[in-house]
TORKOLMI-791050 format. One record per residue (C-alpha): x, y, z. Coordinates in nm, 4 decimals, padded with zeros to 6 digits. Layout:
# TORKOLMI-791050
> east | north | up
> X | Y | Z
...
//
This chain:
# TORKOLMI-791050
> east | north | up
> -02.5122 | 02.2452 | -00.5000
> -02.4277 | 01.8833 | -00.4074
> -02.5947 | 01.5795 | -00.5611
> -02.7187 | 01.2782 | -00.3581
> -02.4356 | 01.0735 | -00.5088
> -02.1566 | 01.3100 | -00.4040
> -02.3122 | 01.3536 | -00.0609
> -02.3191 | 00.9755 | -00.0223
> -01.9528 | 00.9452 | -00.1215
> -01.8525 | 01.2078 | 00.1325
> -02.0567 | 01.0312 | 00.4006
> -01.8774 | 00.7026 | 00.3287
> -01.5401 | 00.8773 | 00.3588
> -01.6395 | 01.0235 | 00.6950
> -01.7502 | 00.6794 | 00.8225
> -01.4243 | 00.5182 | 00.7082
> -01.2217 | 00.7932 | 00.8713
> -01.4024 | 00.7465 | 01.2017
> -01.3512 | 00.3692 | 01.1877
> -00.9803 | 00.4004 | 01.1171
> -00.9516 | 00.6613 | 01.3897
> -01.1266 | 00.4242 | 01.6302
> -00.8822 | 00.1477 | 01.5466
> -00.5883 | 00.3806 | 01.6072
> -00.7338 | 00.4954 | 01.9362
> -00.7781 | 00.1325 | 02.0418
> -00.4132 | 00.0607 | 01.9685
> -00.3127 | 00.3635 | 02.1751
> -00.4901 | 00.2091 | 02.4744
> -00.3139 | -00.1247 | 02.4378
> -00.5625 | -00.2899 | 02.2003
> -00.3358 | -00.4605 | 01.9452
> -00.5858 | -00.7166 | 01.8155
> -00.5544 | -00.7641 | 01.4369
> -00.8291 | -00.5883 | 01.2407
> -00.9704 | -00.6064 | 00.8914
> -00.9683 | -00.3323 | 00.6243
> -01.2220 | -00.1318 | 00.8244
> -01.0355 | -00.1868 | 01.1510
> -01.3126 | -00.3719 | 01.3329
> -01.3076 | -00.7516 | 01.2844
> -01.0451 | -00.9536 | 01.4804
> -00.8335 | -01.1999 | 01.2817
> -00.7165 | -01.5419 | 01.3907
> -00.3879 | -01.5277 | 01.5830
> -00.0960 | -01.7205 | 01.4236
> -00.0097 | -02.0416 | 01.6070
> 00.3707 | -02.0655 | 01.5707
> 00.6846 | -01.8884 | 01.4542
> 00.6521 | -02.0015 | 01.0947
> 00.2919 | -01.8865 | 01.0763
> 00.3806 | -01.5579 | 01.2466
> 00.6589 | -01.5014 | 00.9971
> 00.4334 | -01.5868 | 00.7051
> 00.1533 | -01.3585 | 00.8269
> 00.3949 | -01.0703 | 00.8891
> 00.5384 | -01.1047 | 00.5397
> 00.1911 | -01.1423 | 00.3935
> 00.0774 | -00.8210 | 00.5633
> 00.3909 | -00.6404 | 00.4473
> 00.3391 | -00.7656 | 00.0924
> -00.0147 | -00.6323 | 00.1180
> 00.1310 | -00.2913 | 00.2039
> 00.3579 | -00.3055 | -00.0990
> 00.0701 | -00.4157 | -00.3238
> -00.1549 | -00.1415 | -00.1879
> 00.1186 | 00.1183 | -00.2414
> 00.1614 | -00.0007 | -00.5985
> -00.2141 | 00.0224 | -00.6454
> -00.2065 | 00.3711 | -00.4970
> 00.0631 | 00.4756 | -00.7438
> -00.1311 | 00.3237 | -01.0313
> -00.4489 | 00.4955 | -00.9197
> -00.2583 | 00.8192 | -00.8764
> -00.2506 | 00.8387 | -01.2536
> -00.6272 | 00.7988 | -01.2491
> -00.6470 | 01.0629 | -00.9784
> -00.4390 | 01.2955 | -01.1947
> -00.6674 | 01.2302 | -01.4908
> -00.9725 | 01.2971 | -01.2751
> -00.8111 | 01.6162 | -01.1457
> -00.7621 | 01.7299 | -01.5038
> -01.1304 | 01.6641 | -01.5620
> -01.2106 | 01.8701 | -01.2541
> -00.9925 | 02.1528 | -01.3854
> -01.1616 | 02.1297 | -01.7252
> -01.5064 | 02.1374 | -01.5654
> -01.4138 | 02.4412 | -01.3592
> -01.2771 | 02.6160 | -01.6680
> -01.5990 | 02.5386 | -01.8518
> -01.7940 | 02.6636 | -01.5528
> -01.6015 | 02.9919 | -01.5558
> -01.6628 | 03.0295 | -01.9274
> -02.0339 | 02.9596 | -01.8747
> -02.0507 | 03.2297 | -01.6091
> -01.8825 | 03.4772 | -01.8427
> -02.1186 | 03.3856 | -02.1259
> -02.4152 | 03.4188 | -01.8925
> -02.3057 | 03.7679 | -01.7939
> -02.2578 | 03.8565 | -02.1612
> -02.6039 | 03.7515 | -02.2746
> -02.7653 | 03.9135 | -01.9739
> -02.6170 | 04.2537 | -02.0599
> -02.8659 | 04.3497 | -02.3397
> -03.1570 | 04.2619 | -02.1147
> -03.0090 | 04.4728 | -01.8392
> -02.9627 | 04.7646 | -02.0753
> -03.3291 | 04.7504 | -02.1827
> -03.4474 | 04.7496 | -01.8233
> -03.2048 | 05.0279 | -01.7354
> -03.3294 | 05.2421 | -02.0261
> -03.6962 | 05.1946 | -01.9403
> -03.6458 | 05.2903 | -01.5765
> -03.3969 | 05.5725 | -01.6259
> -03.5515 | 05.7652 | -01.9218
> -03.7784 | 06.0277 | -01.7599
> -03.9919 | 06.0432 | -02.0783
> -04.0527 | 05.6674 | -02.0806
> -04.3975 | 05.5379 | -01.9830
> -04.3959 | 05.1596 | -01.9939
> -04.2920 | 05.0815 | -02.3477
> -04.4267 | 05.4123 | -02.4742
> -04.0776 | 05.5504 | -02.5076
> -04.0293 | 05.3330 | -02.8074
> -04.3163 | 05.4969 | -02.9999
> -04.2507 | 05.8088 | -03.2087
> -04.3760 | 06.1505 | -03.0992
> -04.3876 | 06.3530 | -03.4176
> -04.0679 | 06.2506 | -03.5934
> -04.2595 | 06.1000 | -03.8853
> -04.1968 | 05.7347 | -03.7988
> -04.4913 | 05.5118 | -03.8787
> -04.6542 | 05.3575 | -03.5670
> -04.6512 | 05.0081 | -03.7233
> -04.2757 | 05.0335 | -03.7777
> -04.2292 | 05.1364 | -03.4181
> -04.4515 | 04.8494 | -03.3032
> -04.2472 | 04.6080 | -03.5133
> -03.9296 | 04.7326 | -03.3484
> -04.0818 | 04.6811 | -03.0069
> -04.1929 | 04.3262 | -03.0951
> -03.8430 | 04.2534 | -03.2201
> -03.6912 | 04.3732 | -02.8931
> -03.9400 | 04.1733 | -02.6894
> -03.8537 | 03.8610 | -02.8901
> -03.4868 | 03.9354 | -02.8323
> -03.5555 | 03.9757 | -02.4644
> -03.7267 | 03.6348 | -02.4553
> -03.4259 | 03.4779 | -02.6309
> -03.1913 | 03.6301 | -02.3755
> -03.4017 | 03.4931 | -02.0907
> -03.4068 | 03.1471 | -02.2530
> -03.0288 | 03.1496 | -02.3117
> -02.9704 | 03.2621 | -01.9564
> -03.1812 | 02.9730 | -01.8237
> -02.9875 | 02.7195 | -02.0315
> -02.6562 | 02.8582 | -01.9146
> -02.7707 | 02.8446 | -01.5530
> -02.8577 | 02.4768 | -01.5966
> -02.5201 | 02.4095 | -01.7593
> -02.3419 | 02.5885 | -01.4758
> -02.5209 | 02.3748 | -01.2165
> -02.4403 | 02.0566 | -01.4121
> -02.0698 | 02.1428 | -01.4355
> -02.0538 | 02.2348 | -01.0673
> -02.2175 | 01.9029 | -00.9714
> -01.9798 | 01.7012 | -01.1912
> -01.6762 | 01.8790 | -01.0474
> -01.7949 | 01.8124 | -00.6927
> -01.8597 | 01.4443 | -00.7645
> -01.5140 | 01.4028 | -00.9177
> -01.3583 | 01.5549 | -00.6067
> -01.5660 | 01.3272 | -00.3834
> -01.4633 | 01.0194 | -00.5868
> -01.0964 | 01.1126 | -00.5529
> -01.1364 | 01.1577 | -00.1799
> -01.3141 | 00.8245 | -00.1371
> -01.0546 | 00.6228 | -00.3302
> -00.7647 | 00.7826 | -00.1446
> -00.9348 | 00.7250 | 00.1911
> -01.0006 | 00.3588 | 00.1112
> -00.6384 | 00.2914 | 00.0145
> -00.4976 | 00.4889 | 00.3051
> -00.7195 | 00.2961 | 00.5478
> -00.6101 | -00.0357 | 00.3967
> -00.2404 | 00.0537 | 00.4091
> -00.2614 | 00.1807 | 00.7679
> -00.4412 | -00.1360 | 00.8796
> -00.1872 | -00.3628 | 00.7090
> 00.1028 | -00.1625 | 00.8499
> -00.0404 | -00.1876 | 01.2005
> -00.0947 | -00.5621 | 01.1671
> 00.2509 | -00.6221 | 01.0222
> 00.4175 | -00.4244 | 01.3040
> 00.2180 | -00.6161 | 01.5672
> 00.3184 | -00.9497 | 01.4136
> 00.6862 | -00.8516 | 01.4017
> 00.6700 | -00.7572 | 01.7710
> 00.5093 | -01.0931 | 01.8482
> 00.7839 | -01.2672 | 01.6527
> 01.0528 | -01.0813 | 01.8436
> 00.8994 | -01.1746 | 02.1785
> 00.8669 | -01.5399 | 02.0716
> 01.2309 | -01.5535 | 01.9601
> 01.3476 | -01.4023 | 02.2882
> 01.1541 | -01.6707 | 02.4782
> 01.3421 | -01.9328 | 02.2763
> 01.6734 | -01.7877 | 02.3893
> 01.7506 | -01.5829 | 02.0786
> 01.9476 | -01.2715 | 02.1684
> 01.7721 | -01.0586 | 01.9085
> 01.9790 | -00.7470 | 01.9742
> 02.3127 | -00.9234 | 02.0153
> 02.6097 | -00.6926 | 01.9564
> 02.3683 | -00.3990 | 01.9286
> 02.2564 | -00.5086 | 01.5854
> 01.9030 | -00.3786 | 01.6488
> 01.5760 | -00.5677 | 01.6766
> 01.5099 | -00.5065 | 01.3071
> 01.7635 | -00.7784 | 01.2274
> 01.4917 | -01.0376 | 01.2954
> 01.2210 | -00.8517 | 01.1025
> 01.1153 | -01.0786 | 00.8123
> 00.9620 | -00.7851 | 00.6251
> 01.3139 | -00.6504 | 00.5624
> 01.4437 | -00.9530 | 00.3711
> 01.4028 | -00.7766 | 00.0363
> 01.6392 | -00.5083 | 00.1619
> 01.8838 | -00.7749 | 00.2798
> 01.8735 | -00.9363 | -00.0631
> 02.0085 | -00.6159 | -00.2183
> 02.3496 | -00.6614 | -00.0554
> 02.6224 | -00.8656 | -00.2276
> 02.6856 | -01.2241 | -00.1240
> 02.8935 | -01.2322 | 00.1940
> 02.8553 | -00.8603 | 00.2601
> 02.5281 | -00.8494 | 00.4552
> 02.5399 | -00.5893 | 00.7339
> 02.4979 | -00.7261 | 01.0861
> 02.1713 | -00.5330 | 01.1139
> 02.0177 | -00.7716 | 00.8569
> 02.1323 | -01.0970 | 01.0214
> 01.9156 | -01.2521 | 01.2904
> 02.0870 | -01.4575 | 01.5638
> 01.9964 | -01.8254 | 01.6007
> 01.9256 | -01.9949 | 01.9354
> 02.2791 | -02.1376 | 01.9099
> 02.5346 | -01.8793 | 02.0207
> 02.7418 | -01.7152 | 01.7483
> 02.5267 | -01.8377 | 01.4599
> 02.3063 | -01.6178 | 01.2423
> 02.0950 | -01.6190 | 00.9262
> 01.8764 | -01.3838 | 00.7280
> 01.5584 | -01.3018 | 00.9224
> 01.3135 | -01.5302 | 00.7395
> 01.5589 | -01.8211 | 00.7440
> 01.6463 | -01.7637 | 01.1110
> 01.2785 | -01.7610 | 01.2152
> 01.2087 | -02.0780 | 01.0176
> 01.5153 | -02.2452 | 01.1683
> 01.4133 | -02.1477 | 01.5222
> 01.0739 | -02.3099 | 01.4610
> 01.2413 | -02.6190 | 01.3127
> 01.4708 | -02.6310 | 01.6141
> 01.1701 | -02.6499 | 01.8494
> 01.0323 | -02.9523 | 01.6651
> 01.3773 | -03.1176 | 01.6484
> 01.4289 | -03.0707 | 02.0217
> 01.0907 | -03.2278 | 02.0938
> 01.1969 | -03.5322 | 01.8885
> 01.5568 | -03.5784 | 02.0005
> 01.5715 | -03.3933 | 02.3328
> 01.8511 | -03.1616 | 02.2226
> 01.8635 | -02.8574 | 01.9952
> 02.0030 | -02.8847 | 01.6429
> 02.3821 | -02.8769 | 01.6377
> 02.5214 | -02.6090 | 01.4025
> 02.8792 | -02.6052 | 01.2822
> 02.8384 | -02.3102 | 01.0427
> 02.5759 | -02.0642 | 00.9228
> 02.6254 | -01.7218 | 00.7602
> 02.9703 | -01.6757 | 00.6086
> 03.1129 | -01.3384 | 00.5229
> 03.3060 | -01.3054 | 00.1988
> 03.6396 | -01.3337 | 00.3810
> 03.5200 | -01.6478 | 00.5626
> 03.4096 | -01.7973 | 00.2291
> 03.7558 | -01.7342 | 00.0883
> 03.9198 | -01.9019 | 00.3884
> 03.6941 | -02.2109 | 00.3640
> 03.7443 | -02.2308 | -00.0118
> 04.1229 | -02.2528 | 00.0242
> 04.1083 | -02.4830 | 00.3261
> 03.8710 | -02.7307 | 00.1639
> 03.9248 | -02.7166 | -00.2129
> 03.6463 | -02.8879 | -00.4038
> 03.4181 | -02.8923 | -00.0974
> 03.3195 | -02.5252 | -00.0883
> 03.1490 | -02.2931 | -00.3328
> 03.3430 | -02.0217 | -00.5098
> 03.3627 | -01.7170 | -00.2795
> 03.0701 | -01.4864 | -00.3463
> 02.8463 | -01.7681 | -00.4751
> 02.7695 | -01.9637 | -00.1598
> 02.4234 | -01.9701 | -00.0036
> 02.6053 | -01.9285 | 00.3263
> 02.6926 | -01.5776 | 00.2053
> 02.3223 | -01.5031 | 00.1580
> 02.2429 | -01.6008 | 00.5142
> 02.0250 | -01.8908 | 00.4006
> 02.2378 | -02.2012 | 00.4599
> 02.3594 | -02.3975 | 00.7627
> 02.6012 | -02.6851 | 00.8159
> 02.4712 | -02.9210 | 01.0839
> 02.6263 | -03.1670 | 01.3225
> 02.5059 | -03.3787 | 01.6168
> 02.4295 | -03.6768 | 01.3938
> 02.2763 | -03.4908 | 01.1005
> 02.6124 | -03.4947 | 00.9217
> 02.5925 | -03.8752 | 00.9060
> 02.3996 | -03.9800 | 00.5971
> 02.0889 | -04.1852 | 00.6793
> 02.1227 | -04.1362 | 01.0511
> 01.8002 | -04.0935 | 01.2524
> 01.8644 | -03.7207 | 01.2712
> 01.9301 | -03.6897 | 00.8974
> 01.6214 | -03.8936 | 00.8074
> 01.4008 | -03.6922 | 01.0420
> 01.5182 | -03.3632 | 00.8925
> 01.4765 | -03.4958 | 00.5421
> 01.1161 | -03.5902 | 00.6222
> 01.0224 | -03.2771 | 00.8193
> 01.2422 | -02.9816 | 00.7258
> 01.0334 | -02.8737 | 00.4263
> 00.7494 | -02.8010 | 00.6652
> 00.9713 | -02.5186 | 00.7913
> 01.1137 | -02.4080 | 00.4562
> 01.4465 | -02.5949 | 00.4782
> 01.5695 | -02.8456 | 00.2211
> 01.8657 | -03.0705 | 00.1626
> 01.9526 | -02.9619 | -00.1947
> 01.9824 | -03.2237 | -00.4678
> 02.3493 | -03.1502 | -00.5349
> 02.4377 | -03.2189 | -00.1687
> 02.3397 | -03.5850 | -00.2125
> 02.6235 | -03.6444 | -00.4557
> 02.8231 | -03.3550 | -00.5994
> 02.9778 | -03.2768 | -00.3634
> 02.8353 | -03.5147 | -00.1052
> 02.7439 | -03.2964 | 00.1932
> 02.4780 | -03.4512 | 00.4216
> 02.5475 | -03.1711 | 00.6719
> 02.4478 | -02.8889 | 00.4330
> 02.0886 | -02.7579 | 00.4545
> 01.9366 | -02.4486 | 00.2959
> 01.6368 | -02.2283 | 00.3487
> 01.4323 | -02.2049 | 00.0283
> 01.2161 | -01.8878 | 00.0233
> 00.9860 | -02.0455 | -00.2368
> 00.9165 | -02.3403 | -00.0102
> 00.8881 | -02.1092 | 00.2895
> 00.6335 | -01.8884 | 00.1136
> 00.4030 | -02.1855 | 00.0629
> 00.3893 | -02.2779 | 00.4291
//
């Protein structure tokens, strides 16, 4: 039998399932509006590339956090499942014990009804064998008392069986509810993250970024994949993890490329021309070439931020220290996650070198 609590848990699960299903059905009919954990409340649309990138990464991080929570709770689920198994084992034992204590009572009833000489309880009285009637009556009273004990024990075991069955059902319902809640949250975050990445891709294309240049795949500009990109050695990032910039032939890691494209929009509004780039991502072989061509002015191959896809060398006036372009970038670039590192002010002096700082970018 189910308790009100377990029935309520199951009802909640069914409601959540229907809500998530409704959100999925809406997406299938072209409804891509962001939704909350229950898939019903629209969220505010990001206003620009940087905000889109941040929201996409935030949603993806939510997926990772929820998956970690799911793994952590899986241990709790396993513990609960062990409790369920224990309860069911106890329930089986209770049923066996119930059958055992019922057997004497059944035998008494069977004897009374099957003995053709029995007349009520008269069969238990002697009929000429010399047994004293009081002794026989005492035996009957003893059996009746035993019968009452059996009935009492059977009632207690029935109650225990119902209690164990209810506990097992509630544990199952609790497991189901927790799994449904996490699954709904992960599905919602995954849907939102995918929608934001698609919006980012469309926005980059409108800015002239050839997202799939050289058949690298649209995933190259997916900011949720930057952790995967970070696993590759410096200067050895596959093309599929490098997002093209608006300037032909230049590329950076996805989060840096998106931030730069947004910075480029603001720069163009201020100066009327896009940012001039002389260099961006450098493969390991390119780092080696630059290192030998410009000794003392390039990082040791394999240690340059250019090899991580997070640094650019700029021109068009930016390379001139304290020019209008340099000063504007110095004042505004952090709003887009780019910095002019401290070392580049003096050792070596490189006013043209700018880097994307993920820590700064994550705070935007």
